[in-house]
C-alpha positions in Angstrom: 114.9 67.6 111.1 113.6 64.2 112.2 110.7 62.2 110.9 108.3 61.3 113.8 105.4 58.9 114.0 102.5 59.2 116.4 99.7 56.7 117.2 96.1 57.6 117.1 95.3 59.5 120.4 98.9 60.2 121.2 99.7 63.6 122.6 102.4 65.3 120.5 102.8 68.2 123.0 100.8 69.7 125.9 99.5 73.1 126.7 102.0 74.8 129.0 105.0 72.8 127.8 108.0 74.9 126.7 108.2 74.8 122.9 111.4 73.2 121.5 110.2 72.2 118.0 107.7 72.9 115.3 106.0 70.2 113.2 105.2 69.7 109.5 102.4 67.2 108.8 103.2 64.6 106.1 100.3 62.2 106.8 97.4 62.1 109.1 95.3 64.6 111.1 96.3 66.6 114.2 93.8 68.1 116.6 94.6 71.3 118.5 92.9 71.6 121.8 92.7 73.9 124.9 92.0 72.3 128.3 92.6 68.8 126.7 91.3 66.1 129.0 89.7 68.5 131.5 86.3 70.1 132.0 85.9 72.8 129.3 88.0 70.8 126.7 87.6 72.6 123.3 89.0 71.7 119.9 90.3 74.8 118.2 91.2 73.4 114.8 92.5 70.3 112.9 95.6 70.2 110.7 96.4 67.9 107.8 99.0 67.2 105.2 101.4 70.0 104.3 100.3 72.1 107.3 102.6 73.1 110.2 101.9 73.7 113.9 103.8 74.5 117.1 105.7 77.4 115.4 104.6 80.1 117.8 106.3 78.6 120.9 109.5 78.0 119.0 109.7 81.5 117.4 109.0 83.3 120.7 110.5 80.8 123.2 107.1 80.7 124.9 105.0 77.9 126.5 102.6 76.0 124.3 99.2 77.7 124.2 97.4 74.5 123.3 97.7 70.7 123.2 98.3 68.8 119.9 96.9 65.3 119.6 97.1 62.7 116.7 93.5 62.1 115.5 94.7 59.1 113.5 98.2 57.8 112.8 100.4 60.8 112.0 103.7 61.2 110.3 105.4 64.6 110.8 108.8 66.2 110.4 110.0 67.7 113.7 112.2 70.8 113.4 114.0 71.8 116.6 114.5 75.5 117.4 118.2 75.1 116.5 117.5 73.6 113.1 115.1 76.3 111.8 117.7 78.2 109.8 118.9 75.1 108.0 115.3 74.0 107.5 114.5 77.2 105.7 117.6 76.9 103.5 116.4 73.4 102.4 112.7 74.3 102.3 112.5 78.1 101.4 108.8 77.6 100.5 108.1 77.1 104.2 108.9 80.8 104.9 105.8 81.7 102.8 103.8 78.9 104.5 104.6 80.1 108.0 103.7 83.7 107.1 100.5 82.7 105.4 99.6 80.5 108.4 100.0 83.5 110.8 98.1 85.7 108.4 95.1 83.4 108.1 94.9 82.9 111.9 95.2 86.6 112.6 92.5 87.4 110.0 90.1 84.8 111.4 90.6 85.9 114.9 90.2 89.6 114.0 86.7 88.8 112.6 85.8 87.0 115.9 87.2 89.9 117.9 85.3 92.4 115.9 82.1 90.4 116.5 82.5 90.2 120.2 83.4 93.9 120.4 80.2 94.7 118.4 78.3 92.5 120.9 79.6 94.5 123.8 78.6 97.8 122.1 75.0 96.4 121.6 74.6 95.4 125.2 72.8 97.7 127.7 73.5 96.0 131.0 70.6 95.9 133.4 67.9 96.5 130.8 65.2 94.0 130.2 66.9 91.0 128.5 63.6 89.9 126.9 63.9 93.0 124.6 67.1 91.7 123.0 67.1 90.3 119.5 67.6 86.6 119.0 70.9 87.2 117.2 72.2 89.2 120.2 71.2 86.6 122.7 72.9 83.9 120.6 76.1 86.0 120.5 76.0 86.5 124.2 75.8 82.7 124.7 78.6 82.1 122.2 81.1 84.5 123.8 80.1 83.6 127.3 80.9 80.0 126.5 84.2 81.0 124.9 85.2 82.8 128.1 84.1 80.0 130.4 86.2 77.5 128.4 89.4 79.5 128.3 91.7 80.3 131.2 92.2 84.0 131.4 95.8 85.2 131.5 97.9 88.0 130.2 99.6 86.8 127.0 103.0 88.4 126.8 106.4 87.4 125.7 109.6 89.2 126.7 111.6 87.1 124.2 109.4 88.2 121.2 109.8 91.9 122.2 113.6 91.4 122.3 113.7 89.7 118.9 111.8 92.5 117.4 113.3 95.5 119.0 116.8 94.9 120.5 118.5 95.1 117.1 118.2 98.1 114.7 116.1 97.0 111.7 118.3 99.2 109.5 121.3 96.9 110.1 122.3 94.4 107.4 120.5 93.9 104.0 117.4 95.9 103.3 115.1 95.2 100.4 114.0 98.8 99.3 114.4 101.9 101.5 112.9 105.4 100.9 112.5 108.6 102.9 109.1 110.3 103.3 108.0 113.7 104.5 105.5 114.4 107.3 101.8 113.9 106.2 102.6 111.4 103.4 99.9 108.7 103.2 101.7 105.3 102.8 98.5 103.4 102.2 94.8 104.1 102.6 92.0 102.1 104.4 90.2 100.0 101.7 93.1 99.9 99.3 94.5 96.5 98.2 97.9 95.9 99.7 100.8 93.9 98.4 103.7 94.7 100.8 104.6 95.4 104.4 106.8 98.1 105.9 109.6 98.4 108.4 110.3 101.7 110.1 114.0 102.4 110.2 113.8 106.1 111.4 110.9 108.4 112.2 107.3 107.5 112.9 104.0 106.4 111.3 100.4 106.7 112.6 97.7 104.1 111.9 94.3 105.7 111.6 90.7 104.6 111.1 88.5 106.9 109.0 91.4 109.2 108.2 90.5 112.6 107.0 86.9 112.4 108.1 85.1 113.8 111.2 85.3 110.3 112.7 89.1 110.1 112.3 90.8 108.1 115.1 94.5 107.3 115.6 94.8 103.7 116.6 98.5 103.7 117.4 101.7 105.7 116.7 104.6 103.5 115.6 108.3 104.4 116.0 111.6 103.0 114.7 112.2 99.2 114.4 108.5 98.5 114.0 106.7 96.5 111.3 103.3 97.3 109.9 101.1 96.4 106.9 102.1 92.7 106.9 98.6 91.4 106.3 98.4 93.1 102.9 101.7 91.6 101.9 100.6 88.0 102.5 97.2 87.9 100.9 96.8 91.2 99.0 93.8 92.0 101.1 92.3 95.4 101.5 93.9 97.6 104.2 92.0 97.8 107.4 93.4 101.3 108.3 95.4 104.2 106.8 99.1 104.7 107.5 100.4 108.3 107.7 103.9 109.6 108.2 104.2 111.6 111.4 107.8 113.0 111.1 109.9 114.5 108.3 112.7 112.2 107.0 110.9 109.1 108.1 112.7 106.1 106.5 110.7 103.0 105.5 111.8 99.7 104.1 109.3 98.1 101.7 109.1 94.3 101.9 107.1 92.2 99.4 106.4 88.5 99.7 108.9 87.9 96.9 111.6 89.6 99.0 111.3 87.1 101.9 113.6 84.4 100.4 116.3 86.9 99.5 115.9 88.6 102.9 116.5 85.3 104.6 119.5 84.5 102.5 121.2 87.8 103.1 119.9 88.8 106.6 118.4 85.8 108.5 117.9 87.7 111.7 115.5 90.1 109.9 113.2 87.2 108.9 113.3 86.0 112.5 112.1 89.4 113.6 109.3 89.4 111.1 108.1 86.0 112.2 108.4 87.0 115.9 106.3 90.1 115.1 103.6 88.0 113.5 103.6 85.6 116.4 103.4 88.4 119.0 100.6 90.1 117.1 98.6 86.9 117.1 99.2 86.4 120.9 98.2 90.0 121.6 95.1 89.7 119.5 94.2 86.4 121.3 94.6 88.2 124.7 92.3 91.0 123.6 89.7 88.6 122.3 89.7 86.6 125.6 89.4 89.8 127.6 86.4 90.9 125.5 84.8 87.4 125.9 85.3 87.6 129.6 83.5 90.9 129.8 80.5 89.4 128.0 80.6 86.5 130.3 80.8 88.7 133.4 77.8 90.8 132.1 75.8 87.6 131.5 76.6 86.2 134.9 75.8 89.5 136.6 72.4 89.7 134.9 71.6 86.1 135.7 72.3 86.8 139.4 70.3 90.0 139.3 73.4 92.0 140.5 74.5 94.3 137.7 76.9 96.7 139.4 77.7 100.2 138.4 81.3 99.1 137.8 80.4 96.5 135.2 78.0 98.9 133.5 81.0 101.3 133.2 83.2 98.6 131.8 80.7 97.9 129.1 80.0 101.6 128.4 83.7 102.5 128.2 84.9 99.4 126.3 87.0 100.1 123.3 88.5 97.5 120.9 92.3 97.5 120.6 93.5 95.8 117.4 97.0 97.2 117.5 99.9 96.8 119.9 
């Protein structure tokens, strides 16, 4: 871990660079940008004292997704990828900080994604735009701008998938493990959560509106898969219902209080959890960008007076995808 000093306006790292370190701000303000210094430059957020940045690229061995710039003189600790384990030993509170950072960003982006998905559902491509409400028009402008200012690319990371799935999650220390029978409801949509789960054996389905005529299975999860982590971090209400799909399904329950002990006794497991959170954020970002691009394409087609049957079908058949 090295103390670093950056002058006002200095670029700490650039979008597209390979990530070799994360940073913890001690003094000053850091701006996070996409397309920095180019047409379409957009500030995503600012970070101040006691906040970290650059962790996703380090955890997943993935190129930087944005540029970090010192907004004023900045002092930060630089932690290289090879120093993370020792850093967590010295600063165990940073485990919770990283998890909370991921959780907040996922929650904020999920709201934006739900908003753009609802906007697509409201659109009727080719109909008279003058009949649209002011709020819908403003949303179309907002998401069209977001798409125009963001390079569209598939966000995928082979390394993150390896870290999460190449080792059995049942190996090494486990916090609390239990077996469940088929049909057991692990948690319900709308309940307040306080833990996450790791599937060692068997399977779990994630449902919206479970047990109602509108029931929909969002995804079926198999062994060596995490779920429910958002509830563990912030004790927020569950956004879906988790149901056991097979008899003798074995789940490990992990609370926020277990993370320090889990790291001490089984460091690779914590690495897998962080990689899972990072991958989920990247995946959600990709889905959000795709949805914004669809709004942008619809807006451009209408502006040119050329709304094709293909783009109408895309809008009519669009379905949001919140889970991997």
